[in-house]
N, CA, C and O atoms as CSV, one atom per row, in Angstrom:
chain,resi,resn,atom,element,x,y,z
A,1,MET,N,N,112.459,148.370,89.422
A,1,MET,CA,C,111.546,147.266,88.862
A,1,MET,C,C,111.110,146.250,89.860
A,1,MET,O,O,111.974,145.899,90.663
A,2,ASN,N,N,110.067,145.778,89.945
A,2,ASN,CA,C,109.230,144.966,90.720
A,2,ASN,C,C,109.171,143.841,90.081
A,2,ASN,O,O,108.422,143.669,89.120
A,3,LYS,N,N,110.178,142.710,90.684
A,3,LYS,CA,C,110.311,141.360,90.076
A,3,LYS,C,C,109.586,140.257,90.942
A,3,LYS,O,O,109.811,140.213,92.151
A,4,GLN,N,N,108.810,139.460,90.406
A,4,GLN,CA,C,108.060,138.323,91.342
A,4,GLN,C,C,108.822,137.226,90.865
A,4,GLN,O,O,109.436,137.187,89.799
A,5,ILE,N,N,108.731,136.219,91.837
A,5,ILE,CA,C,109.128,134.926,91.448
A,5,ILE,C,C,108.037,134.257,90.826
A,5,ILE,O,O,106.895,134.336,91.279
A,6,PRO,N,N,108.350,133.563,89.749
A,6,PRO,CA,C,107.405,132.883,89.145
A,6,PRO,C,C,106.865,131.475,89.651
A,6,PRO,O,O,107.593,130.623,90.160
A,7,LEU,N,N,105.510,131.338,89.450
A,7,LEU,CA,C,105.083,130.092,90.040
A,7,LEU,C,C,105.553,128.877,89.139
A,7,LEU,O,O,105.847,127.868,89.781
A,8,TYR,N,N,105.661,128.807,87.925
A,8,TYR,CA,C,106.151,127.858,87.178
A,8,TYR,C,C,107.755,128.174,86.465
A,8,TYR,O,O,108.060,129.280,86.017
A,9,PHE,N,N,108.449,127.273,86.466
A,9,PHE,CA,C,109.855,127.305,86.152
A,9,PHE,C,C,109.985,126.589,84.657
A,9,PHE,O,O,110.128,125.375,84.510
A,10,ASP,N,N,109.909,127.565,83.562
A,10,ASP,CA,C,109.808,126.970,82.282
A,10,ASP,C,C,111.258,126.454,81.987
A,10,ASP,O,O,111.368,125.588,81.120
A,11,ALA,N,N,112.483,126.948,82.686
A,11,ALA,CA,C,113.723,126.557,82.092
A,11,ALA,C,C,114.157,125.286,82.826
A,11,ALA,O,O,115.242,124.749,82.605
A,12,THR,N,N,113.289,124.842,83.682
A,12,THR,CA,C,113.649,123.341,84.295
A,12,THR,C,C,113.914,122.326,83.316
A,12,THR,O,O,112.954,121.842,82.715
A,13,VAL,N,N,115.174,121.904,83.050
A,13,VAL,CA,C,115.446,120.708,82.191
A,13,VAL,C,C,115.813,119.508,82.778
A,13,VAL,O,O,116.800,119.459,83.513
A,14,ILE,N,N,115.112,118.503,82.532
A,14,ILE,CA,C,115.501,117.126,83.140
A,14,ILE,C,C,116.432,116.506,82.325
A,14,ILE,O,O,116.097,116.173,81.188
A,15,ASP,N,N,117.473,116.315,82.706
A,15,ASP,CA,C,118.705,115.707,81.858
A,15,ASP,C,C,119.524,114.563,82.447
A,15,ASP,O,O,120.483,114.036,81.884
A,16,SER,N,N,119.016,114.226,83.698
A,16,SER,CA,C,119.715,113.225,84.391
A,16,SER,C,C,119.056,111.796,83.885
A,16,SER,O,O,117.993,111.802,83.266
A,17,PRO,N,N,119.746,110.593,84.184
A,17,PRO,CA,C,119.121,109.355,83.625
A,17,PRO,C,C,117.933,109.021,84.735
A,17,PRO,O,O,117.896,109.333,85.925
A,18,ILE,N,N,117.182,108.439,84.110
A,18,ILE,CA,C,115.996,107.995,84.969
A,18,ILE,C,C,116.457,106.760,85.578
A,18,ILE,O,O,117.116,105.960,84.914
A,19,GLN,N,N,116.119,106.517,86.956
A,19,GLN,CA,C,116.360,105.416,87.778
A,19,GLN,C,C,115.087,104.733,88.320
A,19,GLN,O,O,114.188,105.244,88.987
A,20,GLU,N,N,115.203,103.551,87.914
A,20,GLU,CA,C,113.914,102.827,88.501
A,20,GLU,C,C,113.686,102.733,90.007
A,20,GLU,O,O,114.597,102.528,90.808
A,21,ILE,N,N,112.610,102.871,90.282
A,21,ILE,CA,C,112.347,102.837,91.664
A,21,ILE,C,C,112.407,101.304,92.177
A,21,ILE,O,O,112.334,100.384,91.363
A,22,PRO,N,N,112.526,101.104,93.380
A,22,PRO,CA,C,112.475,99.692,93.799
A,22,PRO,C,C,111.224,98.921,93.302
A,22,PRO,O,O,110.276,99.600,92.909
A,23,ILE,N,N,111.142,97.754,93.284
A,23,ILE,CA,C,110.144,97.032,92.533
A,23,ILE,C,C,108.719,96.892,93.145
A,23,ILE,O,O,107.764,96.538,92.454
A,24,GLU,N,N,108.617,97.174,94.421
A,24,GLU,CA,C,107.351,97.419,95.086
A,24,GLU,C,C,106.705,98.433,94.571
A,24,GLU,O,O,105.496,98.395,94.798
A,25,ASN,N,N,107.135,99.472,93.858
A,25,ASN,CA,C,106.377,100.695,93.133
A,25,ASN,C,C,106.675,100.471,91.531
A,25,ASN,O,O,107.221,101.352,90.867
A,26,SER,N,N,106.388,99.583,91.136
A,26,SER,CA,C,106.853,99.253,89.640
A,26,SER,C,C,106.065,100.039,88.472
A,26,SER,O,O,106.153,99.726,87.285
A,27,ASN,N,N,105.255,101.142,88.987
A,27,ASN,CA,C,104.553,101.890,88.154
A,27,ASN,C,C,105.142,103.249,87.903
A,27,ASN,O,O,104.522,104.130,87.308
A,28,ALA,N,N,106.381,103.392,88.383
A,28,ALA,CA,C,106.979,104.902,88.483
A,28,ALA,C,C,108.514,104.735,88.197
A,28,ALA,O,O,109.059,103.634,88.275
A,29,TYR,N,N,109.060,105.677,87.923
A,29,TYR,CA,C,110.564,106.008,87.586
A,29,TYR,C,C,110.975,107.146,88.619
A,29,TYR,O,O,110.192,108.030,88.968
A,30,GLN,N,N,112.230,107.037,89.052
A,30,GLN,CA,C,112.859,107.985,89.974
A,30,GLN,C,C,113.761,108.854,88.939
A,30,GLN,O,O,114.266,108.323,87.950
A,31,LEU,N,N,113.913,110.142,89.224
A,31,LEU,CA,C,115.083,110.858,88.494
A,31,LEU,C,C,115.192,112.110,89.158
A,31,LEU,O,O,114.233,112.558,89.785
A,32,LYS,N,N,116.396,112.784,89.067
A,32,LYS,CA,C,116.677,113.921,90.015
A,32,LYS,C,C,116.445,115.206,88.765
A,32,LYS,O,O,116.718,115.132,87.567
A,33,VAL,N,N,115.871,116.318,89.502
A,33,VAL,CA,C,115.554,117.599,88.478
A,33,VAL,C,C,116.166,118.665,89.102
A,33,VAL,O,O,115.913,118.854,90.292
A,34,ARG,N,N,116.932,119.404,88.510
A,34,ARG,CA,C,117.345,120.819,88.767
A,34,ARG,C,C,116.481,121.944,88.579
A,34,ARG,O,O,116.284,122.460,87.479
A,35,VAL,N,N,115.886,122.382,89.817
A,35,VAL,CA,C,114.522,123.242,89.620
A,35,VAL,C,C,114.868,124.883,89.543
A,35,VAL,O,O,114.331,125.620,88.716
A,36,PHE,N,N,115.786,125.310,90.471
A,36,PHE,CA,C,115.727,126.607,90.571
A,36,PHE,C,C,117.164,127.034,90.913
A,36,PHE,O,O,117.916,126.137,91.295
A,37,THR,N,N,117.626,128.245,90.827
A,37,THR,CA,C,119.031,128.635,91.479
A,37,THR,C,C,118.655,129.845,92.516
A,37,THR,O,O,117.522,130.323,92.578
A,38,LYS,N,N,119.650,130.236,93.243
A,38,LYS,CA,C,119.371,131.454,94.315
A,38,LYS,C,C,119.834,132.644,93.477
A,38,LYS,O,O,120.451,132.538,92.417
A,39,TYR,N,N,119.488,133.738,94.037
A,39,TYR,CA,C,119.970,135.122,93.587
A,39,TYR,C,C,119.463,135.578,92.267
A,39,TYR,O,O,118.327,135.256,91.922
A,40,ALA,N,N,120.135,136.219,91.595
A,40,ALA,CA,C,119.759,136.825,90.413
A,40,ALA,C,C,119.630,135.610,89.247
A,40,ALA,O,O,120.578,134.868,88.990
A,41,ASN,N,N,118.434,135.524,88.640
A,41,ASN,CA,C,118.067,134.547,87.700
A,41,ASN,C,C,118.012,135.221,86.224
A,41,ASN,O,O,117.920,136.432,86.020
A,42,ARG,N,N,118.085,134.232,85.257
A,42,ARG,CA,C,118.088,134.495,83.945
A,42,ARG,C,C,116.603,135.210,83.534
A,42,ARG,O,O,116.476,135.964,82.569
A,43,ASN,N,N,115.627,134.868,84.355
A,43,ASN,CA,C,114.204,135.630,83.945
A,43,ASN,C,C,113.969,136.579,84.755
A,43,ASN,O,O,112.803,136.954,84.876
A,44,GLY,N,N,114.928,137.155,85.451
A,44,GLY,CA,C,114.826,138.556,86.077
A,44,GLY,C,C,114.408,138.569,87.573
A,44,GLY,O,O,114.403,139.596,88.252
A,45,SER,N,N,114.034,137.252,88.057
A,45,SER,CA,C,113.590,137.128,89.299
A,45,SER,C,C,114.921,137.239,90.305
A,45,SER,O,O,116.052,137.318,89.825
A,46,TYR,N,N,114.688,137.236,91.686
A,46,TYR,CA,C,115.751,137.116,92.500
A,46,TYR,C,C,115.297,136.317,93.597
A,46,TYR,O,O,114.224,136.609,94.126
A,47,ILE,N,N,116.000,135.307,94.026
A,47,ILE,CA,C,115.521,134.455,95.011
A,47,ILE,C,C,116.444,134.439,96.093
A,47,ILE,O,O,117.569,134.041,95.788
A,48,THR,N,N,116.262,134.769,97.273
A,48,THR,CA,C,117.063,135.025,98.566
A,48,THR,C,C,117.215,133.769,99.134
A,48,THR,O,O,116.571,132.858,98.614
A,49,ASP,N,N,118.053,133.468,100.260
A,49,ASP,CA,C,118.246,132.281,100.722
A,49,ASP,C,C,116.977,131.884,101.539
A,49,ASP,O,O,116.560,130.733,101.675
A,50,GLU,N,N,116.445,132.990,102.045
A,50,GLU,CA,C,115.088,132.524,102.785
A,50,GLU,C,C,113.933,132.258,101.982
A,50,GLU,O,O,112.996,131.658,102.509
A,51,VAL,N,N,113.855,132.647,100.679
A,51,VAL,CA,C,112.694,132.327,99.735
A,51,VAL,C,C,113.143,131.029,99.265
A,51,VAL,O,O,112.285,130.165,99.078
A,52,ALA,N,N,114.567,130.726,99.011
A,52,ALA,CA,C,114.740,129.361,98.572
A,52,ALA,C,C,114.551,128.281,99.371
A,52,ALA,O,O,114.289,127.163,98.928
A,53,GLN,N,N,114.697,128.614,100.812
A,53,GLN,CA,C,114.332,127.488,101.774
A,53,GLN,C,C,112.932,127.263,101.944
A,53,GLN,O,O,112.489,126.218,102.421
A,54,GLN,N,N,112.070,128.431,101.480
A,54,GLN,CA,C,110.417,128.330,101.698
A,54,GLN,C,C,110.118,127.374,100.475
A,54,GLN,O,O,109.279,126.484,100.609
A,55,LEU,N,N,110.809,127.551,99.267
A,55,LEU,CA,C,110.536,126.953,98.080
A,55,LEU,C,C,110.727,125.274,98.258
A,55,LEU,O,O,109.957,124.383,97.901
A,56,ILE,N,N,111.966,125.180,98.905
A,56,ILE,CA,C,112.147,123.753,99.307
A,56,ILE,C,C,111.073,123.124,100.133
A,56,ILE,O,O,110.434,122.117,99.828
A,57,ASP,N,N,110.952,123.847,101.226
A,57,ASP,CA,C,109.949,123.242,102.185
A,57,ASP,C,C,108.638,123.261,101.865
A,57,ASP,O,O,107.860,122.740,102.665
A,58,SER,N,N,108.142,123.836,100.688
A,58,SER,CA,C,106.880,123.777,100.094
A,58,SER,C,C,106.743,122.818,99.197
A,58,SER,O,O,105.646,122.306,98.974
A,59,ALA,N,N,107.997,122.416,98.493
A,59,ALA,CA,C,108.050,121.292,97.619
A,59,ALA,C,C,107.993,119.868,98.366
A,59,ALA,O,O,107.553,118.825,97.883
A,60,THR,N,N,108.478,120.037,99.516
A,60,THR,CA,C,108.840,118.686,100.183
A,60,THR,C,C,107.995,118.517,101.347
A,60,THR,O,O,108.291,117.593,102.104
A,61,ASN,N,N,106.851,119.349,101.669
A,61,ASN,CA,C,106.062,119.138,102.946
A,61,ASN,C,C,104.816,118.548,102.082
A,61,ASN,O,O,104.112,119.169,101.285
A,62,GLY,N,N,104.745,117.363,102.407
A,62,GLY,CA,C,103.546,116.526,101.891
A,62,GLY,C,C,103.793,115.872,100.664
A,62,GLY,O,O,104.840,115.257,100.463
A,63,ILE,N,N,102.749,115.986,99.709
A,63,ILE,CA,C,102.962,115.351,98.367
A,63,ILE,C,C,102.803,116.385,97.394
A,63,ILE,O,O,101.689,116.890,97.251
A,64,THR,N,N,103.690,116.733,96.766
A,64,THR,CA,C,103.659,118.122,95.695
A,64,THR,C,C,103.782,117.252,94.138
A,64,THR,O,O,104.701,116.524,93.764
A,65,PRO,N,N,102.674,117.575,93.509
A,65,PRO,CA,C,102.456,117.024,92.250
A,65,PRO,C,C,103.620,117.611,91.224
A,65,PRO,O,O,104.111,118.712,91.472
A,66,VAL,N,N,103.996,116.946,90.212
A,66,VAL,CA,C,104.819,117.416,89.060
A,66,VAL,C,C,103.716,117.267,87.969
A,66,VAL,O,O,103.149,116.258,87.550
A,67,ILE,N,N,103.581,118.630,87.625
A,67,ILE,CA,C,102.437,118.854,86.541
A,67,ILE,C,C,103.198,119.202,85.429
A,67,ILE,O,O,104.198,119.919,85.421
A,68,GLY,N,N,102.612,118.599,84.409
A,68,GLY,CA,C,103.054,118.819,82.851
A,68,GLY,C,C,102.066,119.105,81.858
A,68,GLY,O,O,100.904,118.778,82.099
A,69,PHE,N,N,102.368,119.702,80.713
A,69,PHE,CA,C,101.380,120.259,79.782
A,69,PHE,C,C,101.772,119.437,78.403
A,69,PHE,O,O,102.655,119.959,77.723
A,70,PHE,N,N,101.233,118.272,77.956
A,70,PHE,CA,C,101.758,117.504,76.973
A,70,PHE,C,C,100.631,117.618,75.832
A,70,PHE,O,O,99.480,117.293,76.125
A,71,ASP,N,N,100.917,118.045,74.618
A,71,ASP,CA,C,99.939,118.017,73.636
A,71,ASP,C,C,99.888,116.769,72.816
A,71,ASP,O,O,100.859,116.397,72.156
A,72,PRO,N,N,98.714,116.101,72.861
A,72,PRO,CA,C,98.654,114.909,71.962
A,72,PRO,C,C,98.703,114.938,70.649
A,72,PRO,O,O,99.243,114.068,69.967
A,73,GLU,N,N,97.976,116.234,70.092
A,73,GLU,CA,C,98.337,116.363,68.695
A,73,GLU,C,C,99.705,116.385,68.028
A,73,GLU,O,O,100.094,115.661,67.111
A,74,THR,N,N,100.337,117.317,68.639
A,74,THR,CA,C,101.876,117.387,68.238
A,74,THR,C,C,102.789,116.583,68.867
A,74,THR,O,O,103.979,116.738,68.589
A,75,GLN,N,N,102.431,115.692,69.722
A,75,GLN,CA,C,103.300,114.910,70.771
A,75,GLN,C,C,104.417,115.594,71.167
A,75,GLN,O,O,105.531,115.071,71.148
A,76,GLN,N,N,104.183,116.891,71.579
A,76,GLN,CA,C,105.271,117.887,72.240
A,76,GLN,C,C,104.809,118.295,73.613
A,76,GLN,O,O,103.624,118.371,73.935
A,77,TRP,N,N,105.790,118.542,74.367
A,77,TRP,CA,C,105.419,119.292,75.755
A,77,TRP,C,C,105.223,120.747,75.298
A,77,TRP,O,O,105.919,121.329,74.466
A,78,ALA,N,N,104.125,121.268,75.996
A,78,ALA,CA,C,103.587,122.696,75.752
A,78,ALA,C,C,104.072,123.486,77.080
A,78,ALA,O,O,104.518,122.957,78.098
A,79,SER,N,N,103.935,124.517,76.907
A,79,SER,CA,C,104.461,125.766,77.854
A,79,SER,C,C,103.128,126.299,78.491
A,79,SER,O,O,102.695,127.323,77.962
A,80,HIS,N,N,102.379,125.764,79.572
A,80,HIS,CA,C,101.586,126.355,80.372
A,80,HIS,C,C,100.416,126.869,79.584
A,80,HIS,O,O,99.991,128.021,79.678
A,81,THR,N,N,99.869,125.831,78.710
A,81,THR,CA,C,98.646,126.181,77.714
A,81,THR,C,C,97.161,125.987,78.539
A,81,THR,O,O,96.107,126.156,77.925
A,82,GLY,N,N,97.171,125.714,79.603
A,82,GLY,CA,C,95.913,125.565,80.376
A,82,GLY,C,C,95.516,124.260,80.733
A,82,GLY,O,O,96.088,123.287,80.241
A,83,PRO,N,N,94.458,124.128,81.660
A,83,PRO,CA,C,94.138,122.981,82.285
A,83,PRO,C,C,93.769,121.863,81.412
A,83,PRO,O,O,93.897,120.784,81.990
A,84,THR,N,N,93.378,121.783,80.284
A,84,THR,CA,C,92.973,120.795,79.395
A,84,THR,C,C,94.279,120.067,78.899
A,84,THR,O,O,94.158,118.965,78.363
A,85,LEU,N,N,95.438,120.596,79.044
A,85,LEU,CA,C,96.550,119.724,78.888
A,85,LEU,C,C,97.412,119.339,79.932
A,85,LEU,O,O,98.456,118.696,79.823
A,86,ALA,N,N,96.816,119.848,81.100
A,86,ALA,CA,C,97.631,119.480,82.398
A,86,ALA,C,C,97.323,118.274,82.893
A,86,ALA,O,O,96.157,117.887,82.960
A,87,SER,N,N,98.449,117.491,83.328
A,87,SER,CA,C,98.296,116.228,84.023
A,87,SER,C,C,99.327,116.242,85.164
A,87,SER,O,O,100.347,116.931,85.124
A,88,ALA,N,N,98.967,115.372,86.262
A,88,ALA,CA,C,99.989,115.288,87.117
A,88,ALA,C,C,100.739,113.803,86.807
A,88,ALA,O,O,100.209,112.700,86.941
A,89,TYR,N,N,102.063,114.070,86.373
A,89,TYR,CA,C,103.033,113.031,85.809
A,89,TYR,C,C,103.715,112.434,86.998
A,89,TYR,O,O,104.411,111.454,86.735
A,90,GLY,N,N,103.671,112.780,88.149
A,90,GLY,CA,C,104.214,112.216,89.301
A,90,GLY,C,C,104.352,113.257,90.630
A,90,GLY,O,O,103.553,114.156,90.892
A,91,TYR,N,N,105.550,112.914,91.391
A,91,TYR,CA,C,105.321,113.948,92.488
A,91,TYR,C,C,107.003,114.188,93.153
A,91,TYR,O,O,107.878,113.372,92.862
A,92,VAL,N,N,107.242,115.145,93.872
A,92,VAL,CA,C,108.280,115.370,94.453
A,92,VAL,C,C,108.567,114.453,95.509
A,92,VAL,O,O,107.699,114.321,96.372
A,93,ASP,N,N,109.831,113.668,95.620
A,93,ASP,CA,C,109.875,112.710,96.594
A,93,ASP,C,C,110.764,113.380,97.724
A,93,ASP,O,O,110.456,113.197,98.902
A,94,SER,N,N,112.009,114.256,97.339
A,94,SER,CA,C,112.611,114.665,98.463
A,94,SER,C,C,113.690,115.695,97.734
A,94,SER,O,O,114.000,115.660,96.543
A,95,PHE,N,N,114.167,116.583,98.694
A,95,PHE,CA,C,115.260,117.461,98.200
A,95,PHE,C,C,116.670,116.921,98.321
A,95,PHE,O,O,117.074,116.556,99.425
A,96,LEU,N,N,117.386,116.855,97.323
A,96,LEU,CA,C,118.697,116.156,97.361
A,96,LEU,C,C,119.836,117.174,97.828
A,96,LEU,O,O,120.899,116.790,98.316
A,97,GLY,N,N,119.501,118.513,97.628
A,97,GLY,CA,C,120.765,119.257,97.786
A,97,GLY,C,C,121.013,120.424,96.647
A,97,GLY,O,O,120.243,120.641,95.712
A,98,TRP,N,N,122.096,121.047,96.881
A,98,TRP,CA,C,122.351,121.869,95.815
A,98,TRP,C,C,123.629,121.250,94.912
A,98,TRP,O,O,124.591,120.622,95.355
A,99,GLU,N,N,123.381,121.575,93.661
A,99,GLU,CA,C,124.429,121.104,92.763
A,99,GLU,C,C,124.851,122.080,91.564
A,99,GLU,O,O,123.983,122.640,90.894
A,100,SER,N,N,126.177,122.257,91.328
A,100,SER,CA,C,126.709,122.810,90.277
A,100,SER,C,C,126.308,122.319,88.757
A,100,SER,O,O,126.547,121.183,88.349
A,101,PHE,N,N,125.783,123.149,88.126
A,101,PHE,CA,C,125.554,122.692,86.520
A,101,PHE,C,C,125.929,123.681,85.711
A,101,PHE,O,O,125.674,124.861,85.950
A,102,VAL,N,N,126.611,123.245,84.617
A,102,VAL,CA,C,126.944,124.414,83.600
A,102,VAL,C,C,125.827,124.480,82.629
A,102,VAL,O,O,125.524,123.420,82.082
A,103,ASP,N,N,125.123,125.620,82.304
A,103,ASP,CA,C,124.161,125.798,81.717
A,103,ASP,C,C,124.369,126.064,80.199
A,103,ASP,O,O,125.546,126.083,79.839
A,104,SER,N,N,123.444,126.267,79.273
A,104,SER,CA,C,123.743,126.265,77.802
A,104,SER,C,C,124.562,127.578,77.612
A,104,SER,O,O,125.265,127.693,76.608
A,105,ASP,N,N,124.509,128.388,78.369
A,105,ASP,CA,C,125.223,129.751,78.133
A,105,ASP,C,C,126.805,129.556,78.791
A,105,ASP,O,O,127.522,130.555,78.844
A,106,ASN,N,N,127.232,128.458,79.206
A,106,ASN,CA,C,128.311,128.096,79.693
A,106,ASN,C,C,128.615,128.762,80.928
A,106,ASN,O,O,129.773,129.142,81.101
A,107,ILE,N,N,127.780,128.952,81.780
A,107,ILE,CA,C,127.821,129.470,83.213
A,107,ILE,C,C,127.572,128.432,84.011
A,107,ILE,O,O,126.617,127.692,83.773
A,108,ALA,N,N,128.449,128.222,85.136
A,108,ALA,CA,C,128.108,127.248,86.110
A,108,ALA,C,C,126.997,127.811,87.056
A,108,ALA,O,O,127.063,129.026,87.243
A,109,ARG,N,N,126.151,127.246,87.583
A,109,ARG,CA,C,125.173,127.901,88.621
A,109,ARG,C,C,124.863,126.702,89.553
A,109,ARG,O,O,124.915,125.508,89.256
A,110,GLU,N,N,124.524,127.274,90.767
A,110,GLU,CA,C,124.035,126.140,91.869
A,110,GLU,C,C,122.646,125.976,91.807
A,110,GLU,O,O,121.912,126.949,91.988
A,111,TYR,N,N,122.136,124.710,91.542
A,111,TYR,CA,C,120.751,124.396,91.369
A,111,TYR,C,C,120.146,123.623,92.741
A,111,TYR,O,O,120.812,122.730,93.265
A,112,ALA,N,N,119.018,123.972,93.212
A,112,ALA,CA,C,118.344,123.119,93.946
A,112,ALA,C,C,117.773,121.809,93.240
A,112,ALA,O,O,117.018,121.885,92.271
A,113,VAL,N,N,118.165,120.672,93.767
A,113,VAL,CA,C,117.948,119.464,93.172
A,113,VAL,C,C,116.862,118.659,94.096
A,113,VAL,O,O,116.870,118.557,95.322
A,114,PHE,N,N,116.005,118.161,93.237
A,114,PHE,CA,C,114.924,117.419,93.890
A,114,PHE,C,C,114.905,115.858,93.267
A,114,PHE,O,O,115.240,115.723,92.090
A,115,SER,N,N,114.545,114.769,93.990
A,115,SER,CA,C,114.097,113.480,93.333
A,115,SER,C,C,112.762,113.675,93.066
A,115,SER,O,O,112.008,114.323,93.792
A,116,VAL,N,N,112.470,113.158,92.095
A,116,VAL,CA,C,111.042,113.104,91.426
A,116,VAL,C,C,110.705,111.718,91.046
A,116,VAL,O,O,111.534,111.020,90.460
A,117,ASN,N,N,109.437,111.251,91.376
A,117,ASN,CA,C,108.898,110.048,90.952
A,117,ASN,C,C,107.985,110.332,89.806
A,117,ASN,O,O,107.081,111.155,89.954
A,118,LEU,N,N,108.164,109.685,88.632
A,118,LEU,CA,C,107.212,109.759,87.514
A,118,LEU,C,C,106.164,108.643,87.298
A,118,LEU,O,O,106.542,107.515,87.613
A,119,PHE,N,N,105.278,108.734,86.955
A,119,PHE,CA,C,104.135,107.465,86.773
A,119,PHE,C,C,104.172,107.274,85.239
A,119,PHE,O,O,103.336,107.720,84.453
A,120,THR,N,N,105.484,106.401,84.872
A,120,THR,CA,C,105.556,106.159,83.370
A,120,THR,C,C,104.628,104.953,82.972
A,120,THR,O,O,104.254,104.874,81.803
A,121,SER,N,N,104.295,104.142,83.769
A,121,SER,CA,C,103.342,103.110,83.558
A,121,SER,C,C,101.907,103.874,82.976
A,121,SER,O,O,101.400,103.674,81.873
A,122,TYR,N,N,101.543,104.550,83.752
A,122,TYR,CA,C,100.345,105.390,83.651
A,122,TYR,C,C,100.185,106.301,82.408
A,122,TYR,O,O,99.190,106.307,81.682
A,123,PHE,N,N,101.442,107.178,82.231
A,123,PHE,CA,C,101.347,108.176,81.189
A,123,PHE,C,C,102.584,107.801,80.178
A,123,PHE,O,O,103.748,107.988,80.532
A,124,GLU,N,N,102.280,107.307,79.009
A,124,GLU,CA,C,103.435,106.966,78.065
A,124,GLU,C,C,104.344,108.412,77.872
A,124,GLU,O,O,105.565,108.382,77.722
A,125,GLU,N,N,103.686,109.459,77.898
A,125,GLU,CA,C,104.295,110.666,77.616
A,125,GLU,C,C,105.392,111.048,78.625
A,125,GLU,O,O,106.333,111.810,78.402
A,126,ALA,N,N,105.125,110.405,79.756
A,126,ALA,CA,C,106.193,110.768,80.994
A,126,ALA,C,C,107.610,110.231,80.494
A,126,ALA,O,O,108.629,110.874,80.744
A,127,THR,N,N,107.644,109.039,79.782
A,127,THR,CA,C,108.995,108.627,79.340
A,127,THR,C,C,109.781,109.589,78.453
A,127,THR,O,O,110.998,109.474,78.308
A,128,LYS,N,N,109.004,110.608,77.822
A,128,LYS,CA,C,109.549,111.529,76.996
A,128,LYS,C,C,109.912,112.894,77.556
A,128,LYS,O,O,110.081,113.879,76.837
A,129,ILE,N,N,110.019,112.898,78.851
A,129,ILE,CA,C,110.395,114.087,79.682
A,129,ILE,C,C,111.743,114.491,79.762
A,129,ILE,O,O,112.106,115.631,80.051
A,130,ILE,N,N,112.557,113.439,79.472
A,130,ILE,CA,C,113.905,113.773,79.785
A,130,ILE,C,C,114.632,114.623,78.506
A,130,ILE,O,O,114.515,114.268,77.333
A,131,GLY,N,N,115.232,115.547,78.852
A,131,GLY,CA,C,116.027,116.700,77.886
A,131,GLY,C,C,114.808,117.739,77.626
A,131,GLY,O,O,114.968,118.665,76.831
A,132,GLN,N,N,113.611,117.561,78.307
A,132,GLN,CA,C,112.547,118.638,77.950
A,132,GLN,C,C,112.483,119.528,78.912
A,132,GLN,O,O,112.761,119.194,80.063
A,133,ASN,N,N,112.088,120.877,78.585
A,133,ASN,CA,C,111.848,122.027,79.434
A,133,ASN,C,C,110.628,121.802,80.330
A,133,ASN,O,O,110.273,122.677,81.120
């Protein structure tokens, strides 16, 4: 079976505490995000060491936006519903390393962890990201 690496990571859950960025940029908050795991994934994809490094390099080379889909009618985060709901809520700051995390299925996995800056002063819904997919 031919599996492809997804361009969007639906299972990325932001559950770390929001940490305020130093005062010179008071329009944003900083947090850490577990983005993907290497090797066999729950969505059927397989990420090799080489591809993992390419993903990390791609996310940290220049300014990579953090795109979200928030539905103002339902006040809920949507799953890839199209460009009408898409907004750039922030950007990837840096790669922090690999971190073990126990998922909801009680299996510990090593995640690539990134520091992300969110524009919470510009987008009120950005404050509602914690705990969402």
